[in-house]
C-alpha positions as CSV (number, residue, x, y, z in Angstrom):
1,M,1.6,-9.7,9.8
2,T,2.9,-6.3,11.1
3,V,0.5,-3.6,12.3
4,L,2.2,-0.2,12.6
5,R,1.2,3.4,12.6
6,P,2.9,5.2,9.7
7,S,4.6,7.8,11.9
8,L,6.1,5.0,14.1
9,L,7.2,2.6,11.3
10,W,10.8,3.8,11.4
11,C,11.0,2.9,15.1
12,A,10.8,-0.8,14.4
13,G,14.5,-1.5,14.3
14,F,14.4,-5.2,13.5
15,V,14.0,-7.7,10.7
16,L,10.9,-9.9,10.5
17,S,10.5,-13.0,8.4
18,L,6.8,-13.5,7.9
19,N,4.6,-15.5,5.7
20,A,1.9,-13.7,3.7
21,P,-0.8,-14.5,1.1
22,C,0.5,-15.0,-2.4
23,L,0.4,-12.0,-4.7
24,A,-1.6,-13.8,-7.3
25,Q,-4.4,-14.6,-4.9
26,E,-7.8,-13.1,-5.4
27,L,-8.3,-9.9,-3.3
28,T,-11.3,-10.9,-1.2
29,G,-12.4,-9.2,2.0
30,P,-10.2,-6.1,1.5
31,L,-11.0,-4.8,5.0
32,D,-10.3,-7.9,7.0
33,G,-7.5,-6.1,9.0
34,P,-7.8,-4.7,12.5
35,P,-10.5,-2.3,13.6
36,S,-10.4,1.0,11.7
37,E,-8.2,3.7,13.2
38,D,-7.1,6.7,11.2
39,G,-3.5,6.2,10.1
40,L,-3.3,2.5,11.0
41,I,-1.8,0.4,8.3
42,T,-1.2,-3.4,8.3
43,I,1.7,-4.7,6.2
44,E,2.1,-8.4,5.4
45,S,5.1,-9.7,3.5
46,D,7.7,-12.5,3.2
47,S,10.3,-10.3,5.0
48,Q,10.5,-6.8,6.4
49,T,13.4,-4.6,7.5
50,A,13.5,-1.3,9.3
51,D,16.4,1.1,9.5
52,N,16.4,3.6,12.4
53,V,19.3,5.5,10.9
54,T,17.6,6.2,7.5
55,G,14.0,5.9,8.7
56,V,13.2,3.5,5.9
57,V,11.0,0.4,6.3
58,T,11.2,-2.2,3.4
59,A,8.8,-5.1,2.9
60,V,9.7,-7.6,0.2
61,G,7.8,-10.5,-1.3
62,N,4.1,-10.9,-1.5
63,V,3.4,-7.5,0.0
64,R,-0.1,-6.8,1.1
65,I,-1.0,-3.5,2.7
66,V,-4.4,-2.8,4.3
67,Y,-5.4,0.8,5.0
68,P,-8.8,0.4,6.7
69,S,-9.5,4.1,7.3
70,R,-9.1,4.7,3.5
71,G,-11.0,1.5,2.5
72,M,-7.9,0.3,0.5
73,V,-5.9,-2.8,0.0
74,A,-2.7,-2.8,-2.1
75,T,-0.4,-5.7,-3.2
76,S,3.0,-5.5,-4.8
77,R,6.4,-7.3,-4.8
78,Q,8.0,-4.6,-2.7
79,A,7.0,-1.7,-0.6
80,Q,9.2,1.0,1.0
81,Y,8.0,3.5,3.6
82,F,10.2,6.6,3.9
83,S,9.1,7.9,7.3
84,R,11.0,11.2,7.1
85,E,9.5,12.1,3.8
86,G,6.1,10.6,4.5
87,R,6.3,8.7,1.2
88,L,5.2,5.1,0.4
89,V,6.6,3.5,-2.8
90,L,5.1,0.2,-4.1
91,S,6.9,-1.6,-6.9
92,G,6.4,-4.7,-8.9
93,D,2.9,-5.7,-10.2
94,V,1.1,-3.1,-8.0
95,D,-2.6,-3.6,-7.5
96,V,-4.7,-1.1,-5.5
97,V,-8.3,-2.0,-4.7
98,Q,-10.7,0.3,-2.9
99,E,-13.9,-0.9,-1.2
100,D,-16.0,1.3,-3.6
101,G,-14.7,-0.8,-6.6
102,N,-12.1,1.6,-7.9
103,T,-8.8,-0.2,-8.9
104,L,-5.4,0.7,-10.2
105,R,-2.7,-1.5,-11.8
106,A,0.8,-0.3,-12.4
107,E,4.5,-1.3,-12.1
108,R,5.2,1.4,-9.6
109,V,3.1,3.7,-7.4
110,T,4.6,6.5,-5.3
111,Y,2.3,8.0,-2.7
112,D,2.9,11.1,-0.7
113,L,1.0,10.6,2.6
114,E,1.0,14.3,3.6
115,D,-0.2,15.7,0.3
116,E,-2.4,12.6,-0.5
117,R,-1.0,12.6,-4.0
118,A,0.1,9.6,-6.0
119,V,2.0,8.9,-9.2
120,A,1.6,5.6,-11.0
121,S,4.1,4.4,-13.6
122,P,3.9,1.5,-16.1
123,R,6.6,-1.0,-16.9
124,D,8.6,-0.2,-19.9
125,G,6.4,-0.2,-23.0
126,G,3.3,-0.8,-20.9
127,Q,0.4,1.2,-19.5
128,V,-1.1,2.1,-16.2
129,R,-4.7,0.8,-15.9
130,S,-7.3,2.2,-13.6
131,T,-11.0,1.5,-13.2
132,M,-13.3,4.0,-11.6
133,I,-17.0,3.6,-10.7
134,L,-18.6,7.0,-11.3
135,R,-21.6,7.9,-9.2
136,S,-23.4,11.3,-9.1
137,D,-23.1,11.3,-5.2
138,Q,-19.4,10.2,-5.2
139,S,-16.9,12.4,-3.5
140,A,-13.7,13.3,-5.4
141,Q,-11.9,10.0,-4.9
142,T,-9.9,8.3,-7.5
143,P,-8.1,5.0,-7.7
144,L,-5.0,6.8,-6.5
145,T,-6.8,8.1,-3.4
146,P,-5.9,5.7,-0.6
């Protein structure tokens, strides 16, 4: 497990080989990461690389990302964080689950951390699926809101 602040991710100039939960596992306890701090993200995966020259961190294999301050857990086959652009790209069987019950399933999700905007894309010939729980007192959060 790696715990890094998004703005510092690119500083980790090393390769980690880590074991992580299987992608097919049930997403229970979505907020079982470290104590909530704004901007703190935990990344678990089979392997991780960081490139100080490009500022890109890549996690491959059974990726699980916990973002406690946003009440979100995401899983995918691969995740790349582009620190200079402030962009997170999840690809391969992406599942996003929020603690309020909203979910998103797609082949690829690109999230701009600064603008808090996301784009979800299906696999060829497929569709993106989202489930939202609508409440009259709910703020303007969607399954793409991390």
